C-alpha atoms as one frame of an Amber mdcrd trajectory, in Angstrom:
protein
 -10.207  23.480   6.171 -13.781  22.166   5.913 -12.859  19.077   3.917 -15.601
  16.524   3.448 -14.707  13.295   5.264 -16.667  11.335   2.689 -13.787  12.031
   0.281 -11.330  10.229   2.552  -9.794   7.291   0.685  -6.595   6.505   2.592
  -4.908   7.097   5.950  -1.170   6.646   6.444   0.144   6.488   9.992   3.312
   5.704  11.919   1.752   2.758  13.731   1.253   4.530  17.063  -1.490   3.143
  19.295  -3.358   6.448  19.142  -3.620   5.997  15.393  -4.208   2.261  14.951
  -5.544   1.136  18.334  -8.127  -1.628  18.053 -10.845   0.167  20.055  -9.943
   3.841  20.396  -7.436   4.479  17.631  -8.202   7.043  14.969  -8.350   4.454
  12.181 -10.581   2.169  14.242 -12.983   5.003  15.016 -13.044   6.041  11.356
 -13.914   2.536  10.192 -16.726   2.241  12.756 -18.313   5.578  11.860 -19.376
   7.353   8.702 -16.605   6.347   6.299 -15.707   2.642   6.547 -14.455   2.320
   2.940 -10.908   3.611   3.139  -7.440   2.136   2.983  -5.073   2.177   5.950
  -1.318   2.141   5.372   1.751   2.100   7.550   4.256   4.844   6.677   6.651
   3.557   3.996   9.729   4.847   5.838   8.680   3.085   9.030   8.002  -0.088
   7.023  11.483   0.090   5.572  13.106   0.464   8.998  11.098  -2.410  10.464
  11.960  -4.653   7.526  15.647  -3.782   7.667  15.797  -4.750  11.338  14.051
  -8.034  10.607  16.146  -8.918   7.563  19.505  -7.701   8.955  20.171  -5.332
   6.059  20.952  -2.272   8.158  24.022  -1.301   6.106  22.064  -1.233   2.854
  19.229   0.770   4.392  21.640   3.275   5.946  23.229   3.823   2.534  19.785
   4.280   0.985  18.826   6.857   3.632  22.050   8.793   3.014  21.322   8.931
  -0.712  17.683   9.955  -0.230  18.572  12.608   2.339  21.227  14.085   0.064
  18.667  14.457  -2.726
């Protein structure tokens, strides 16, 4: 698509090692190279699942997913 990487402002990933690895992950390589000024985010859906497991609110999250998926 010939997009200019200098316009990159944010990367959202699922947290996989290939994406966020400390030495060889995509985000790590991006920050070491030509465009170090960008924001890295963990996918909001994955954040929600991780938080629900930690806070023991699985029932509430399942209901939320059902509503969102129906929309």
